[in-house]
C-alpha positions in Angstrom: -52.4 66.3 -18.0 -49.6 67.3 -20.3 -50.9 65.6 -23.5 -53.9 67.8 -24.3 -51.9 70.8 -25.3 -49.8 68.8 -27.7 -52.8 69.1 -30.1 -52.2 71.3 -33.1 -55.0 73.1 -35.0 -55.4 71.9 -38.6 -57.3 74.4 -40.7 -59.8 72.9 -43.2 -59.5 75.1 -46.3 -62.8 76.5 -47.6 -65.0 74.8 -45.0 -66.8 78.2 -44.5 -66.3 79.5 -48.0 -69.2 81.8 -48.9 -70.6 81.7 -45.4 -71.3 84.6 -43.1 -70.8 83.7 -39.5 -71.5 85.8 -36.3 -69.2 85.2 -33.3 -69.8 87.0 -30.0 -67.1 87.5 -27.5 -64.7 87.5 -30.4 -62.2 89.8 -28.8 -60.6 87.2 -26.6 -60.6 83.5 -25.4 -62.9 81.0 -27.0 -64.7 83.6 -29.1 -61.4 84.9 -30.6 -60.2 81.4 -31.4 -63.6 80.6 -33.0 -63.6 83.8 -35.1 -60.1 83.1 -36.3 -60.8 79.5 -37.2 -63.9 80.4 -39.2 -62.1 83.2 -41.0 -59.0 81.0 -41.8 -61.5 78.5 -43.3 -62.9 81.1 -45.7 -65.8 82.5 -43.8 -66.8 86.2 -43.5 -66.9 86.7 -39.7 -69.0 89.3 -38.0 -67.0 89.7 -34.8 -68.8 91.2 -31.9 -67.2 92.1 -28.5 -67.6 94.7 -25.8 -64.0 95.8 -26.4 -63.4 97.9 -29.5 -59.7 97.8 -28.7 -59.6 94.0 -28.8 -61.5 93.9 -32.0 -59.2 96.4 -33.6 -56.2 94.2 -32.6 -57.9 91.2 -34.1 -58.3 92.9 -37.4 -54.8 94.5 -37.3 -53.2 91.2 -36.6 -55.1 89.4 -39.4 -55.3 91.8 -42.4 -55.8 88.9 -44.8 -59.0 87.6 -43.1 -62.5 88.8 -43.7 -63.8 90.4 -40.5 -66.6 92.9 -39.9 -66.5 94.2 -36.4 -69.2 95.4 -34.0 -68.1 96.8 -30.7 -70.7 97.2 -27.9 -72.7 95.5 -25.2 -74.5 92.6 -26.8 -77.3 92.8 -24.2 -78.3 96.1 -25.9 -80.8 95.6 -28.8 -79.2 98.5 -30.7 -75.9 96.6 -30.8 -77.7 93.4 -31.8 -79.3 95.3 -34.6 -75.8 96.5 -35.7 -74.6 92.8 -35.8 -77.5 91.7 -37.9 -77.1 94.7 -40.3 -73.4 93.7 -40.8 -74.6 90.5 -42.3 -76.2 92.5 -45.2 -79.2 90.2 -45.4 -77.3 87.0 -44.9 -76.2 85.1 -41.7 -75.5 81.5 -42.2 -74.3 80.7 -38.7 -74.2 82.2 -35.2 -71.9 81.3 -32.3 -73.1 82.8 -29.0 -69.8 82.7 -27.1 -69.8 85.9 -25.0 -70.4 85.2 -21.3 -69.4 86.2 -17.8 -68.8 84.2 -14.6 -70.2 84.6 -11.1 -68.1 84.4 -7.9 -69.4 81.0 -6.9 -72.1 82.5 -4.6 -74.7 80.0 -3.4 -78.4 81.1 -3.5 -78.5 82.6 0.1 -75.5 84.9 -0.8 -76.4 86.0 -4.3 -77.1 89.7 -4.8 -79.8 90.9 -7.2 -77.2 92.9 -9.2 -75.0 89.8 -9.7 -77.9 87.6 -10.7 -79.3 90.2 -13.1 -75.9 90.9 -14.7 -75.0 87.2 -15.2 -78.5 86.4 -16.6 -78.4 89.5 -18.8 -75.1 88.6 -20.5 -75.4 84.8 -20.5 -79.1 84.4 -21.3 -80.8 87.6 -22.5 -78.1 88.4 -25.0 -78.4 84.9 -26.5 -82.1 85.4 -26.7 -81.9 88.8 -28.3 -79.3 88.0 -30.9 -80.8 84.6 -31.9 -84.3 86.1 -32.1 -82.9 88.7 -34.5 -80.9 86.3 -36.6 -83.5 83.4 -37.0 -85.8 85.3 -39.4 -82.9 85.6 -41.9 -82.1 81.9 -41.5 -85.8 81.0 -42.0 -85.9 83.0 -45.1 -82.7 81.2 -46.4 -84.1 77.8 -45.4 -80.9 77.0 -43.5 -78.8 78.1 -40.6 -76.6 76.9 -37.7 -76.6 78.2 -34.2 -74.1 77.1 -31.6 -74.5 78.3 -28.0 -71.6 78.0 -25.6 -73.0 76.5 -22.4 -70.6 75.0 -19.8 -70.1 72.0 -17.5 -72.2 74.3 -15.2 -75.1 73.6 -17.6 -74.7 69.8 -16.8 -73.8 69.8 -13.1 -74.2 71.9 -10.0 -70.5 71.8 -8.9 -68.9 74.0 -11.5 -69.9 77.6 -10.5 -72.3 79.6 -8.3 -76.0 79.6 -8.6 -76.3 82.5 -11.1 -73.8 81.1 -13.7 -75.2 77.5 -13.2 -78.8 78.7 -13.7 -77.7 80.8 -16.7 -76.0 77.9 -18.5 -78.9 75.5 -17.8 -81.1 78.2 -19.4 -78.8 78.3 -22.5 -79.2 74.5 -22.9 -83.0 74.9 -22.6 -83.1 77.5 -25.3 -80.9 75.3 -27.5 -83.1 72.2 -27.2 -86.4 74.1 -27.6 -85.1 75.9 -30.7 -83.7 72.6 -32.2 -87.3 71.2 -31.9 -89.0 74.4 -33.1 -86.9 75.0 -36.2 -85.6 71.6 -37.2 -88.0 71.0 -40.0 -87.2 74.5 -41.4 -83.5 73.6 -42.0 -82.1 75.3 -38.9 -80.0 73.5 -36.4 -79.2 74.5 -32.8 -76.5 72.8 -30.7 -74.5 73.7 -27.6 -70.9 73.1 -26.5 -70.2 72.6 -22.8 -66.6 73.5 -22.1 -64.9 72.3 -19.0 -61.8 74.0 -17.7 -60.3 76.3 -20.4 -57.3 78.7 -20.4 -59.1 82.0 -21.0 -59.3 85.4 -19.3 -62.8 84.9 -17.9 -62.7 86.0 -14.3 -63.9 83.4 -11.8 -62.7 84.2 -8.3 -64.2 82.0 -5.6 -65.2 84.9 -3.3 -67.7 83.0 -1.3 -66.3 81.4 1.9 -69.3 79.1 1.9 -68.4 77.8 -1.6 -64.8 77.4 -0.5 -65.9 74.7 1.9 -67.8 72.8 -0.7 -66.5 73.2 -4.2 -62.6 72.7 -4.3 -62.7 69.0 -3.4 -65.2 68.5 -6.2 -62.9 70.4 -8.6 -60.3 67.8 -7.9 -61.9 65.5 -10.4 -61.4 67.8 -13.4 -59.3 65.7 -15.8 -57.5 68.5 -17.7 -57.4 72.0 -19.0 -58.1 72.8 -22.6 -56.9 75.7 -24.9 -59.3 78.1 -26.5 -58.4 76.7 -29.9 -59.5 73.2 -28.7 -62.9 74.6 -27.9 -63.0 76.4 -31.2 -62.4 73.1 -33.0 -65.6 71.7 -31.3 -67.6 74.9 -32.0 -66.6 75.2 -35.6 -67.5 71.5 -36.2 -71.0 72.2 -35.0 -71.1 75.5 -37.0 -70.1 73.8 -40.2 -72.0 71.4 -42.4 -69.8 68.6 -41.1 -72.3 68.4 -38.2 -75.2 67.5 -40.6 -77.8 65.4 -38.8 -76.8 66.8 -35.4 -79.5 68.9 -33.8 -80.3 69.7 -30.2 -77.2 68.2 -28.7 -75.0 69.4 -25.9 -71.5 68.4 -26.8 -69.3 68.3 -23.7 -65.8 69.5 -24.7 -64.2 69.0 -21.4 -61.4 66.4 -21.5 -63.9 63.8 -20.2 -65.1 65.6 -17.1 -68.8 64.9 -17.9 -68.1 61.2 -17.9 -66.9 61.2 -14.3 
């Protein structure tokens, strides 16, 4: 398991030159790594996050990069409207990265409040932002959307019922949109991360889940860095992924093959 973090990011100069790219969850983890990679490769990044403090840090630490920041709850249509407005009529690509975890609750333990919060952040925000961005892409005759799903979108053993259902929903939205808009020059793909070193909170609070899940977690073949996930996401956001539409790319050190 030591080898994966020997990987070093290699920036491809100008890969996003002239492009405007929206990244949600850009204040930390996979979202931050993705925003940085796009910006280093010449893109204008509209960085959205719930934390203004983290966005301000991102900008302060990288004064040479082109960031427009929008702080707020991405489940709120008013915030979505601010993100779209920041594109000034042009959004070439969108990475829906923002997400929250559940606490591994099975269906007989899940509370309405947890279910609604997870679905709101992980599904409804993706719907709202994508719905608001697609008209600009249709007008331009091109666009790329990358949704961050999860191994929990591929299997039932990676989270609780709420998160698992939410990530299956993200994959459904991705595939349907790929079909609906493919002939209009838009592409929709998803990345399914496995275990990643980020600050997403995922305590296994359910004793019921504790009896079931840990032995299944023993097969996870490795932990990835956020920048490794950003490499997969930015490939799909870029024109390098030409001819790829409607796929779910597992970026999980091989977990999905087990």
